[in-house]
C-alpha positions in Angstrom: 4.5 79.3 -75.4 0.9 78.4 -74.7 1.5 74.7 -75.8 4.6 74.4 -73.8 2.7 75.5 -70.7 -0.2 73.2 -71.4 2.2 70.2 -71.8 4.0 71.2 -68.5 0.5 71.4 -66.9 -0.4 67.9 -68.1 2.7 66.4 -66.9 2.4 68.0 -63.5 -1.3 66.8 -63.2 -0.2 63.3 -64.3 2.5 63.4 -61.5 -0.1 64.5 -59.1 -2.7 61.9 -60.2 -0.3 59.2 -60.2 -1.9 57.1 -57.3 -0.5 54.2 -55.4 -1.8 50.6 -56.3 -3.5 50.3 -52.8 -5.3 53.6 -53.4 -6.2 52.6 -56.9 -7.8 49.4 -55.7 -9.7 51.1 -53.1 -11.1 53.7 -55.5 -12.2 50.7 -57.9 -14.0 49.0 -54.9 -15.9 52.1 -54.0 -16.6 53.5 -57.5 -16.6 50.3 -59.9 -16.5 51.5 -63.6 -16.0 49.9 -66.9 -15.0 53.0 -68.8 -11.5 52.9 -70.3 -11.1 56.6 -69.2 -11.2 55.5 -65.7 -8.5 53.0 -65.7 -5.3 53.6 -63.9 -3.3 52.3 -66.9 -5.1 54.6 -69.5 -3.3 55.0 -72.8 -4.7 57.9 -75.1 -3.3 56.4 -78.2 -4.7 53.0 -77.7 -8.1 54.7 -76.8 -8.0 56.9 -80.0 -7.2 53.7 -82.1 -10.1 51.9 -80.5 -12.5 54.7 -81.7 -10.8 55.0 -85.0 -9.7 51.7 -86.1 -9.8 52.2 -89.9 -9.6 55.3 -92.1 -13.2 55.0 -92.8 -14.1 55.5 -89.3 -12.7 59.1 -89.3 -15.8 59.9 -91.1 -17.4 60.1 -87.6 -14.8 62.2 -86.0 -17.0 65.2 -85.5 -19.5 63.0 -83.6 -17.0 61.5 -81.3 -15.7 65.0 -80.4 -18.9 66.3 -79.7 -19.5 63.3 -77.3 -16.2 63.8 -75.6 -16.9 67.7 -75.1 -20.1 66.8 -73.7 -18.6 64.6 -71.2 -16.0 67.0 -70.3 -18.8 69.6 -69.5 -20.4 67.2 -67.4 -17.3 66.3 -65.4 -16.7 70.1 -65.0 -20.2 70.6 -63.7 -19.8 67.9 -61.3 -16.3 69.1 -60.2 -17.9 72.6 -59.8 -20.8 71.4 -57.8 -18.6 69.5 -55.3 -16.2 72.4 -54.9 -19.0 74.8 -54.2 -20.4 72.3 -51.6 -17.3 72.1 -49.7 -17.1 75.9 -49.2 -19.6 75.8 -46.0 -18.2 72.3 -44.6 -15.5 74.4 -42.2 -18.2 76.5 -40.9 -20.7 73.6 -40.3 -17.9 71.7 -38.6 -17.1 74.4 -36.0 -20.7 74.9 -35.1 -21.0 71.2 -34.5 -17.9 71.3 -32.3 -19.3 74.0 -30.1 -22.6 72.2 -29.5 -20.6 69.0 -28.6 -18.7 71.2 -25.9 -21.7 72.5 -24.6 -23.6 69.3 -24.2 -20.4 67.8 -22.4 -20.4 70.7 -19.9 -24.1 70.1 -19.3 -23.4 66.2 -18.7 -20.3 67.0 -16.2 -22.9 69.2 -14.1 -25.5 66.4 -14.0 -22.7 63.8 -13.0 -21.7 66.0 -10.2 -25.3 66.4 -8.9 -25.8 62.6 -9.0 -22.3 62.0 -7.1 -23.5 64.5 -4.3 -26.7 62.9 -4.0 -25.1 59.3 -4.0 -22.8 60.3 -1.1 -25.6 61.7 0.9 -27.6 58.4 0.5 -24.6 56.4 1.4 -24.0 58.3 4.7 -27.8 57.7 5.3 -27.5 54.0 4.8 -24.4 53.7 7.1 -26.4 55.4 9.9 -29.3 53.1 9.3 -27.0 49.8 9.2 -25.1 51.0 12.4 -28.4 50.7 14.3 -29.2 47.5 12.6 -25.8 45.9 13.5 -26.1 46.9 17.2 -29.6 45.1 17.2 -28.0 42.1 15.5 -25.2 41.9 18.0 -27.5 42.3 20.9 -29.7 39.6 19.5 -26.8 37.2 18.9 -25.5 37.8 22.5 -28.8 37.3 23.8 -29.4 34.0 22.0 -25.7 32.6 23.1 -26.5 33.8 26.7 -29.9 31.9 26.7 -28.3 28.9 25.0 -25.4 28.9 27.3 -27.6 29.3 30.4 -29.7 26.4 29.2 -26.6 24.3 28.9 -25.6 25.4 32.2 -28.8 24.3 33.7 -28.6 21.1 31.9 -25.0 20.5 32.9 -25.7 21.2 36.6 -28.9 19.1 36.5 -27.0 16.4 34.5 -24.2 16.4 36.9 -26.4 16.0 40.0 -28.6 13.1 38.2 -25.4 11.5 37.2 -24.0 11.3 40.7 -27.3 10.2 42.0 -28.0 7.5 39.4 -24.3 6.4 39.9 -25.0 5.7 43.7 -28.2 3.8 42.6 -26.3 1.7 39.8 -28.9 2.8 37.3 -26.4 2.3 34.2 -29.0 2.2 31.7 -30.3 5.8 32.5 -26.6 6.6 33.1 -25.4 5.5 29.7 -27.9 7.8 28.0 -27.3 10.8 30.5 -23.6 10.5 30.4 -23.3 10.8 26.8 -25.6 14.0 26.8 -23.5 15.4 29.8 -20.4 14.8 27.7 -21.7 16.5 24.5 -22.9 19.6 26.7 -19.5 19.9 28.6 -17.7 20.1 25.0 -19.6 23.7 24.7 -17.9 25.0 28.0 -14.3 24.4 26.9 -13.8 27.8 26.3 -15.3 29.0 29.6 -12.9 26.7 31.8 -11.5 29.9 33.2 -14.7 30.4 35.2 -14.6 28.5 38.7 -18.0 27.4 38.6 -17.6 25.8 35.1 -14.3 24.3 36.1 -15.8 22.8 39.2 -18.8 21.2 37.1 -16.1 19.7 34.6 -14.1 18.2 37.7 -17.4 16.8 39.0 -18.0 15.1 35.6 -14.7 13.7 35.5 -14.8 12.6 39.2 -18.3 10.9 38.3 -16.5 9.2 35.4 -13.6 7.8 37.6 -16.4 6.6 40.1 -18.3 4.8 37.5 -15.3 3.2 36.0 -14.1 1.8 39.5 -17.6 0.9 40.4 -18.2 -1.0 37.2 -15.0 -3.0 37.3 -16.0 -3.7 41.0 -19.3 -5.0 39.7 -17.7 -7.3 37.2 -15.2 -8.3 39.7 -18.0 -9.4 42.1 -19.9 -11.1 39.4 -16.8 -12.8 37.8 -14.3 -13.4 40.5 -10.7 -14.3 39.6 -10.8 -17.1 41.8 -13.8 -19.5 42.4 -16.7 -20.1 40.5 -18.9 -17.8 38.6 -21.9 -16.1 40.3 -24.8 -18.5 40.2 -27.3 -16.0 38.9 -25.3 -15.4 35.8 -25.2 -12.2 33.9 -27.7 -9.5 34.7 -29.2 -6.5 33.1 -27.3 -4.3 35.3 -23.9 -5.6 33.9 -25.5 -5.3 30.3 -26.1 -1.6 31.0 -22.8 -1.2 32.6 -21.1 -2.4 29.5 -22.9 0.4 27.4 -21.6 3.1 30.0 -18.1 1.5 29.5 -18.4 2.2 25.9 -18.5 5.9 26.7 -16.0 6.0 29.5 -12.1 5.8 29.1 -11.4 2.9 26.8 -9.0 1.5 29.4 -12.1 0.6 31.5 -13.4 -1.4 28.6 -10.0 -3.0 28.0 -9.9 -4.2 31.7 -13.3 -5.5 31.4 -12.4 -7.6 28.5 -9.1 -8.6 30.0 -10.5 -9.8 33.2 -13.6 -11.5 31.7 -11.4 -13.5 29.2 -8.9 -14.3 31.9 -11.7 -15.6 34.1 -13.1 -17.5 31.1 -9.9 -19.3 30.4 -8.8 -19.9 34.0 -10.4 -23.4 33.8 -8.5 -24.3 30.6 -5.0 -23.4 32.1 -5.9 -25.8 35.1 -7.2 -28.6 33.0 -4.3 -28.6 30.6 -1.5 -28.0 32.8 1.9 -29.1 31.5 1.9 -32.2 33.9 -1.5 -33.3 32.8 -2.0 -36.2 30.5 -4.3 -34.4 28.4 -1.8 -31.6 27.6 0.3 -33.9 25.4 -0.2 -33.9 21.5 -2.2 -37.0 21.2 -5.1 -35.3 23.2 -4.7 -32.1 21.4 -8.3 -32.7 20.2 -9.7 -32.1 23.7 -8.2 -28.6 23.7 -10.3 -27.5 20.6 -13.3 -29.3 21.9 -13.2 -27.5 25.2 -13.0 -23.9 23.6 -15.9 -24.9 21.2 -18.0 -25.8 24.2 -16.9 -22.5 26.0 -18.0 -20.5 23.0 -21.3 -22.2 22.9 -21.7 -21.7 26.4 -20.7 -18.1 26.0 -23.3 -17.4 23.3 -26.1 -18.9 25.5 -25.3 -17.0 28.8 -23.4 -13.9 27.9 -24.0 -13.1 24.2 -26.4 -10.4 25.0 -24.5 -9.1 27.8 -21.6 -7.7 25.9 -22.1 -5.2 23.1 -21.8 -6.8 19.7 -19.2 -4.5 18.5 -17.0 -5.8 21.3 -16.5 -9.1 19.4 -16.2 -11.0 22.8 -16.4 -14.5 21.2 -13.8 -13.8 18.9 -11.6 -12.3 21.4 -12.0 -15.4 23.6 -10.9 -17.6 20.8 -8.1 -15.4 19.8 -6.7 -15.4 23.5 -7.2 -19.1 23.7 -5.1 -19.5 20.5 -2.2 -17.3 22.0 -2.2 -19.4 25.3 -2.5 -22.7 23.4 0.4 -21.9 21.2 2.5 -20.8 24.3 1.8 -23.8 26.1 2.2 -26.2 23.3 5.6 -24.6 22.5 6.7 -25.0 26.0 5.7 -28.8 26.5 7.1 -29.6 23.0 10.5 -28.1 24.1 10.4 -30.3 27.2 9.3 -33.3 25.7 11.0 -33.0 22.2 12.4 -36.5 22.2 8.9 -37.9 22.5 7.7 -36.1 19.2 7.1 -38.7 16.5 6.2 -37.8 12.8 2.8 -39.4 12.9 1.9 -37.7 16.2 3.3 -34.2 14.8 1.2 -34.5 11.7 -1.8 -35.6 13.8 -1.5 -32.4 15.8 -0.9 -30.1 12.9 -3.6 -31.5 11.0 -6.2 -31.0 14.1 -4.7 -27.6 14.7 -5.0 -26.4 11.0 -8.7 -27.7 10.9 -9.4 -25.8 14.1 -8.0 -22.6 12.5 -10.2 -23.3 9.6 -13.2 -23.7 11.9 -12.1 -20.2 13.3 -11.9 -18.5 9.8 -15.5 -19.9 9.1 -17.0 -18.5 12.3 -14.9 -15.1 12.9 -13.9 -12.2 10.6 -10.6 -12.0 12.3 -11.0 -8.1 12.9 -9.6 -8.3 16.3 -6.2 -9.4 14.9 -5.5 -6.0 13.3 -4.6 -2.8 15.0 -6.9 -0.6 12.9 -10.5 0.0 13.5 -12.7 -2.9 14.0 -14.7 -4.0 11.0 -18.4 -4.1 10.8 -19.9 -7.3 11.8 -21.4 -9.2 9.0 -22.9 -12.4 8.1 -20.6 -15.6 8.3 -18.2 -15.5 5.3 -17.7 -18.4 3.0 -14.6 -20.5 4.1 -11.4 -19.2 3.1 -9.4 -22.1 4.8 -6.9 -23.4 2.2 -6.3 -26.5 4.2 -10.1 -27.5 3.8 -10.2 -26.6 0.3 -7.0 -28.5 -0.4 -8.1 -31.9 1.2 -9.2 -33.3 -2.2 -6.9 -31.0 -4.1 -3.8 -33.1 -4.0 -5.4 -35.7 -6.2 -6.4 -33.4 -8.7 -2.9 -31.8 -8.7 -1.3 -34.8 -9.1 -3.5 -35.8 -12.1 -2.5 -32.5 -13.7 1.0 -33.0 -13.0 1.0 -36.6 -14.4 -0.6 -35.1 -17.7 1.8 -32.6 -17.9 -0.7 -29.9 -17.7 1.4 -26.7 -17.0 -1.2 -24.3 -17.7 -3.4 -25.1 -14.8 -4.6 -21.9 -13.0 -2.4 -21.2 -10.3 -3.7 -20.8 -6.6 -2.5 -17.8 -4.5 0.3 -18.6 -2.4 -0.8 -16.6 0.6 -3.6 -18.2 2.5 -6.8 -15.9 3.0 -7.3 -17.6 6.5 -6.5 -14.6 8.9 -6.2 -17.4 11.7 -3.5 -19.3 9.6 -0.6 -19.9 11.9 -2.0 -18.5 15.0 -1.5 -21.8 16.8 0.2 -23.9 14.3 3.3 -21.7 14.2 4.4 -23.4 17.2 5.3 -26.5 15.4 7.7 -25.0 12.8 10.7 -25.4 15.0 9.9 -29.2 15.2 9.3 -30.1 11.4 12.8 -31.2 11.2 11.2 -34.4 12.5 8.8 -34.4 9.5 11.7 -33.7 7.0 13.7 -36.7 8.4 10.7 -38.8 8.2 10.3 -37.9 4.5 13.9 -38.5 3.9 13.7 -42.1 5.3 10.5 -42.8 3.5 11.7 -41.7 0.1 15.0 -43.8 0.8 12.9 -46.8 1.4 10.5 -46.1 -1.7 13.7 -45.9 -4.0 14.8 -49.2 -2.5 11.4 -50.7 -3.0 11.4 -49.5 -6.6 14.8 -51.1 -7.3 13.5 -54.6 -5.6 10.3 -54.2 -7.6 12.1 -53.7 -10.8 14.3 -56.6 -10.2 11.4 -59.0 -9.2 9.2 -57.8 -12.2 12.0 -57.8 -14.7 12.2 -55.6 -17.9 8.9 -54.9 -20.0 7.8 -57.8 -22.2 7.9 -57.4 -25.9 4.8 -57.6 -27.9 2.8 -56.1 -25.1 1.4 -52.6 -24.3 4.2 -52.3 -21.7 7.1 -51.8 -23.9 8.2 -48.1 -24.2 5.7 -47.2 -21.5 6.7 -44.9 -18.7 7.8 -47.0 -15.5 4.9 -47.0 -12.8 7.5 -46.3 -10.2 8.0 -42.8 -11.9 4.3 -41.7 -11.5 4.5 -43.3 -7.9 7.5 -41.1 -7.0 6.0 -37.8 -8.2 2.6 -38.5 -6.6 4.4 -38.8 -3.5 6.5 -35.8 -4.0 3.3 -33.9 -4.5 1.4 -35.0 -1.3 4.8 -34.2 0.6 4.9 -30.8 -1.0 1.2 -29.9 -0.3 1.5 -31.2 3.2 4.7 -29.4 4.0 3.4 -26.1 2.4 0.3 -26.3 4.9 2.8 -26.7 7.9 5.3 -24.0 6.6 6.4 -22.0 3.7 9.8 -21.2 5.1 13.1 -23.0 5.5 11.3 -26.3 5.9 10.2 -26.0 2.4 13.8 -25.6 1.2 14.9 -28.5 3.3 12.1 -30.6 1.5 13.4 -29.4 -1.8 16.9 -30.6 -0.9 15.5 -34.1 -0.2 13.5 -34.1 -3.4 16.8 -33.3 -5.3 18.7 -36.0 -3.6 16.1 -38.7 -4.5 15.5 -37.5 -8.2 19.3 -38.1 -8.7 19.0 -41.5 -7.1 16.0 -42.5 -9.1 18.0 -41.4 -12.2 21.0 -43.4 -11.2 19.6 -46.5 -9.6 16.4 -46.9 -11.6 17.1 -45.5 -14.9 20.8 -45.5 -15.6 21.5 -48.5 -13.3 18.9 -50.7 -15.5 20.2 -49.8 -19.0 21.1 -53.1 -20.6 24.9 -53.9 -20.9 26.3 -56.2 -23.8 29.4 -57.4 -22.1 30.7 -57.1 -18.6 34.1 -56.2 -17.7 34.8 -55.7 -14.2 31.1 -54.8 -13.7 31.2 -51.9 -16.0 29.6 -51.2 -19.4 32.1 -51.4 -22.3 30.2 -49.3 -25.1 33.1 -49.8 -27.5 32.6 -53.5 -27.5 29.3 -53.0 -29.5 31.5 -51.9 -32.4 33.9 -54.8 -32.2 33.4 -57.6 -34.5 33.9 -61.2 -33.2 35.7 -63.6 -35.2 33.6 -66.6 -35.9 30.6 -65.4 -33.9 27.7 -62.9 -34.2 28.1 -59.5 -32.8 26.6 -59.2 -29.4 23.4 -57.2 -29.7 20.4 -56.3 -27.6 17.3 -58.6 -27.4 13.9 -57.4 -28.0 13.2 -57.3 -24.3 16.3 -55.1 -23.9 15.2 -52.8 -26.7 11.8 -52.3 -25.1 13.6 -51.8 -21.8 16.1 -49.0 -23.3 12.9 -47.3 -24.7 10.9 -47.4 -21.8 14.0 -46.0 -19.7 14.0 -43.2 -22.3 10.2 -42.4 -22.1 10.4 -42.5 -18.2 13.5 -40.1 -18.3 11.5 -37.8 -20.6 8.5 -37.8 -18.2 10.9 -37.2 -15.1 12.4 -34.2 -17.2 9.1 -32.5 -17.9 7.5 -33.3 -14.5 10.7 -32.2 -12.5 10.4 -28.8 -14.3 6.5 -28.4 -13.2 7.8 -29.6 -9.6 10.2 -26.7 -9.7 7.3 -24.4 -10.7 5.2 -25.7 -7.9 7.7 -25.4 -5.2 8.3 -21.8 -6.0 4.6 -21.1 -5.9 4.3 -22.7 -2.4 7.5 -21.1 -0.9 7.9 -17.7 0.5 8.6 -15.1 -2.4 12.0 -14.3 -0.6 13.1 -18.1 -0.9 12.1 -18.8 -4.5 15.8 -18.2 -5.6 17.0 -21.1 -3.6 14.8 -23.5 -5.4 16.7 -24.8 -8.5 16.1 -28.3 -10.0 18.2 -27.6 -13.1 20.9 -30.2 -12.0 18.4 -33.0 -11.8 16.8 -32.0 -15.1 20.3 -32.1 -16.6 20.6 -35.6 -15.1 17.6 -36.9 -16.8 18.6 -35.3 -19.9 21.9 -37.3 -19.9 19.9 -40.4 -19.3 17.9 -39.7 -22.4 21.0 -39.2 -24.4 22.6 -42.3 -23.1 19.6 -44.2 -23.9 19.3 -42.9 -27.5 23.2 -43.6 -28.1 22.6 -47.3 -27.0 20.0 -47.7 -29.7 22.2 -46.2 -32.1 25.2 -48.1 -31.3 23.3 -51.4 -31.3 21.8 -50.9 -34.7 25.3 -49.5 -35.9 27.0 -52.6 -34.6 24.4 -54.8 -36.2 25.4 -53.2 -39.6 29.2 -53.4 -39.2 29.8 -57.1 -40.4 27.8 -56.2 -43.6 30.2 -53.2 -44.2 33.1 -55.3 -43.3 31.9 -57.7 -45.9 31.6 -54.9 -48.4 35.2 -53.7 -47.9 36.5 -57.4 -48.4 34.9 -58.1 -51.6 36.8 -58.3 -54.8 35.4 -55.3 -56.6 37.9 -55.6 -59.5 36.5 -58.9 -60.5 32.9 -57.8 -60.8 31.9 -58.7 -64.4 28.4 -57.3 -64.4 25.8 -55.1 -62.5 23.0 -57.0 -60.9 20.6 -56.3 -58.1 21.7 -54.9 -54.7 24.6 -56.8 -53.1 24.0 -59.2 -50.1 25.7 -56.6 -47.7 23.0 -54.2 -48.6 20.4 -56.7 -48.1 21.8 -57.3 -44.7 21.8 -53.7 -43.7 18.2 -53.3 -44.8 17.3 -56.5 -42.7 18.9 -55.1 -39.6 17.1 -51.6 -40.0 13.7 -53.3 -40.7 14.1 -55.3 -37.5 15.1 -52.6 -35.1 13.7 -49.4 -36.3 9.9 -50.5 -36.2 10.4 -51.6 -32.6 12.1 -48.6 -31.5 9.6 -46.3 -33.2 6.7 -48.2 -31.8 8.1 -48.0 -28.4 8.9 -44.2 -28.7 5.4 -43.4 -30.0 4.8 -41.0 -27.3 8.2 -39.2 -27.5 8.4 -38.5 -31.4 11.2 -35.9 -31.0 13.6 -38.4 -29.5 12.8 -40.9 -32.2 13.9 -38.3 -34.7 17.0 -37.6 -32.5 17.8 -41.4 -32.8 17.4 -41.4 -36.5 19.6 -38.2 -36.9 22.3 -39.8 -34.7 22.2 -43.0 -36.7 22.7 -41.3 -39.7 25.4 -39.2 -38.4 27.0 -42.5 -37.4 26.4 -44.9 -40.4 27.1 -42.6 -43.1 30.6 -41.8 -42.2 31.3 -45.3 -41.4 29.9 -46.5 -44.7 32.2 -43.9 -46.5 35.2 -45.1 -44.4 34.5 -48.7 -45.5 33.9 -47.4 -49.0 37.6 -46.1 -49.3 38.7 -49.6 -48.2 37.2 -51.1 -51.4 40.3 -51.1 -53.6 40.8 -51.8 -56.3 37.6 -51.1 -58.1 36.9 -51.8 -61.7 34.2 -49.8 -63.7 31.8 -52.4 -63.3 32.4 -52.7 -59.7 32.0 -48.8 -59.1 28.7 -49.1 -61.1 27.6 -51.9 -58.8 28.9 -50.1 -55.5 26.9 -46.9 -57.0 23.8 -48.8 -57.3 24.3 -50.2 -53.7 24.9 -46.8 -52.4 21.6 -45.4 -54.0 19.7 -48.4 -52.4 21.0 -47.6 -48.9 20.2 -43.9 -49.6 16.6 -44.5 -50.3 16.3 -46.9 -47.3 17.9 -44.2 -44.9 15.4 -41.5 -46.4 12.5 -43.9 -45.6 14.1 -45.0 -42.3 11.7 -43.0 -39.9 8.5 -44.6 -41.4 10.0 -48.0 -42.5 7.7 -50.8 -41.9 5.0 -48.5 -40.7 1.4 -48.7 -42.1 1.2 -44.9 -41.7 3.7 -43.2 -44.1 5.0 -39.9 -42.7 7.3 -37.6 -44.4 10.7 -37.7 -42.8 11.8 -34.5 -40.8 13.6 -31.9 -43.1 16.7 -31.9 -40.7 17.1 -35.7 -40.9 16.5 -35.7 -44.7 19.2 -33.1 -45.2 21.8 -35.1 -43.5 21.0 -38.2 -45.2 21.2 -36.4 -48.6 24.1 -34.7 -48.0 26.3 -37.7 -46.7 25.0 -40.2 -49.2 25.4 -37.8 -52.1 29.2 -37.3 -51.1 29.4 -41.3 -51.4 27.7 -41.2 -54.7 30.3 -38.5 -55.8 33.1 -40.5 -54.6 32.1 -43.4 -56.8 31.4 -41.2 -59.7 34.8 -39.9 -59.5 36.2 -43.5 -59.3 34.3 -44.4 -62.4 35.6 -41.3 -64.4 38.7 -42.0 -66.7 41.8 -40.7 -65.2 43.1 -39.3 -68.5 43.4 -36.7 -69.5 44.8 -35.9 -66.0 43.5 -32.2 -66.0 40.0 -33.0 -66.7 40.0 -35.9 -64.0 41.5 -33.6 -61.3 39.0 -30.7 -62.2 36.1 -33.2 -62.2 37.2 -34.3 -58.8 37.4 -30.8 -57.4 34.0 -29.9 -58.9 32.3 -33.1 -57.7 33.6 -33.4 -54.2 34.7 -29.8 -53.2 37.2 -31.6 -51.2 40.7 -30.0 -50.9 42.3 -32.8 -48.8 45.1 -34.5 -50.4 44.4 -37.7 -48.4 41.1 -38.0 -49.8 42.4 -37.6 -53.4 45.0 -40.3 -52.4 42.5 -42.6 -51.4 40.4 -42.4 -54.7 43.6 -43.0 -56.7 44.0 -46.1 -54.6 40.4 -47.2 -55.3 41.2 -46.8 -58.9 44.1 -49.1 -58.6 46.7 -46.7 -60.3 50.4 -47.3 -59.5 52.5 -45.0 -57.4 54.4 -43.5 -60.1 50.9 -42.5 -61.8 49.6 -41.1 -58.5 52.7 -39.1 -57.8 52.3 -36.9 -61.1 48.4 -36.8 -60.4 49.0 -35.5 -56.9 51.4 -32.9 -58.2 48.8 -31.7 -60.6 46.1 -31.9 -58.0 48.0 -29.5 -55.7 48.6 -27.1 -58.7 44.8 -27.1 -59.6 43.7 -26.6 -56.1 41.9 -23.2 -55.6 43.8 -20.5 -53.7 43.3 -20.6 -50.0 42.7 -17.6 -47.8 45.7 -15.6 -46.9 47.2 -16.4 -43.5 48.1 -19.7 -41.8 44.6 -20.6 -41.1 43.8 -21.1 -44.7 44.4 -24.9 -44.9 42.7 -25.5 -41.7 39.6 -23.6 -42.4 39.3 -25.6 -45.7 39.7 -28.9 -43.9 37.1 -27.7 -41.5 34.5 -27.0 -44.2 34.8 -30.5 -45.5 35.4 -33.1 -42.8 37.1 -36.3 -43.7 35.5 -39.8 -42.9 38.7 -40.2 -40.4 37.4 -37.1 -38.7 34.0 -38.4 -38.3 35.1 -41.7 -36.9 37.4 -39.8 -34.4 34.2 -37.8 -33.3 32.2 -41.1 -32.9 35.0 -42.4 -30.8 35.1 -39.4 -28.5 31.3 -39.6 -27.9 31.6 -43.3 -27.1 34.2 -42.6 -24.6 32.3 -39.7 -23.1 29.0 -42.0 -22.7 31.1 -44.8 -21.1 32.4 -42.3 -18.5 28.9 -40.9 -17.8 27.3 -44.5 -17.5 
């Protein structure tokens, strides 16, 4: 029974001592121990096995037991000591709590005493500050009263003095006193309900009104509206009166300025009346000379009389400009039929120069509605007309060089006086536009006459292929007109001028360029391009002379220059015109016209060389190729083709040296024209023997090498041909070689021959296969079976009715190529 109770006790104890992991971890941190007995996962069996690992170790069992018993006794002693120590803890805690409560009661008592004393102190402070506030209010009221009395005394004395000084016209003292009185009166705005203060305010207003009327009367007396100015000139009294006017109602100042300027310009209105001879445009210089003398006279006599911030000199000049614009507009409406372009341009030039003079001398601050700007030292000239006087030459030079990246000038002029007078000329600019229309028409006619008189550029000179001088002259004149018109107006007149430019750009392209392209034969006065491809029996094919080739190249270079320069002209026009009108400037049609001239010139060069090679190709097709017995050097027709290429291409290349891209186009177009024609004549060579086919293959290879070298043929500097051109030549001439290789192949067995054809030519066209059979000289019966086999061996076309057409499009036949050339010839003939 005892053992069972002990076991139950142990189990209960283990259950009680089963701590959570968090608690166990906290105990290990507070009481770290390496003793196995202190571990949470202590195992008695393992511990005993550790103490007695072997049977021999059991000999020390008594010693181990004694150690454990000693440890148990020590633990019991420690537990006993701790338990006894906790018996008095509750009593000590109650005693500490009672002491804390007593201390809190004492603290509350002290806090209450402090609060009572604070309330008594606050009451005492309120009583003290109440007295101080009363003293402060009294002091402030006393100070305000003394200040107000002083102001009142100053106001009353100032008003009396102001009235007395006004009667004596002591404007210098009035200016200083009036400003002070006005400042003092501002302090009494809240006292206007007091009769005495209101009376003083009314006296000040009356004094101001009297001053204004008196000053205006003094100025009227000094500068009467009728008659001459007072002999004594400006006086110190009037100078001081202007200072007073600055303080008075602004209307007084404006009235003084208005009357003075009106009196100052009265002589001008008399001298330049509409019925006077000097009022017309040819004497416009006298108007500006008169105002310049008046400004100098003003500075000498009245410069110190008016305050500087009144800007009287500028106001006089501005009013002069307004009057002049009105008078000029009136007289030009009356005498509109007498206005000539030279007279109009003369008047506009003198007027814009005068506006530039004003911009140099004045800031233009009186032209704005805002506050006037502070007067500064004279600024640097911002007059675009003075700056632009040498500019047209520089801009023309840049335009001729094709320098599109020139820095652009701002469109809007910085001159604040721009148009202040010259605006009146804008309704009459139609005279200028009509004059430019007439001048440009005469210029084009002169270009045509000069071209006929001088003739085409001479061969073997530097003139061949150069840009025609008339082209540069035309655009230089355009540039001058554009700059000149932009100075006159940036509105509708610029649009009208652009229309004139478009008209004569087209005329130049038609009359000078297209009209002078050489013609081989005349039929009713028109150019028959197809005649270039026609062989004449018993005579040489009509070809261009060396002079005509140079002329075509020169026209092509000129058209290319015109195309680039027209684009720049469009950009310049858009810079000069108002932003709202830029969309109406479009020279695309004129640029397309020059592009057409370029295409026509290139096509003429191609047709000429193509026509020169036609007799040789015809000779090739008429040779008896079945009778050729051995393969030799290249055939005579190849030598003839090479000779023509070596004659024409170097001339064209040298004359198109400045436009390499168009020479490349010439080479590409010639290759696209010659190679299909060569293949067409190749099909006409029938029948062909094996040796004849080998000779033709050798000739084809020779032509291929010549064509690949065509861009640099006869040149000391060998350049690599453009990749686009090389690709066309290789593709076309390789097709010709493949045709001859198929002809050389034996036609038996049939299947091998057909498969070889499809592999080499990748051509699914039955007509082409039929032509190759004709070249081999096969009989119709043999051809019939081979054609049936060819149709069977063709690769399956894509599903749908478009299959056959898509195959034919992938590999165009020589007949299709020739048809395209004929269509192109008709198109060029129609345009020319």
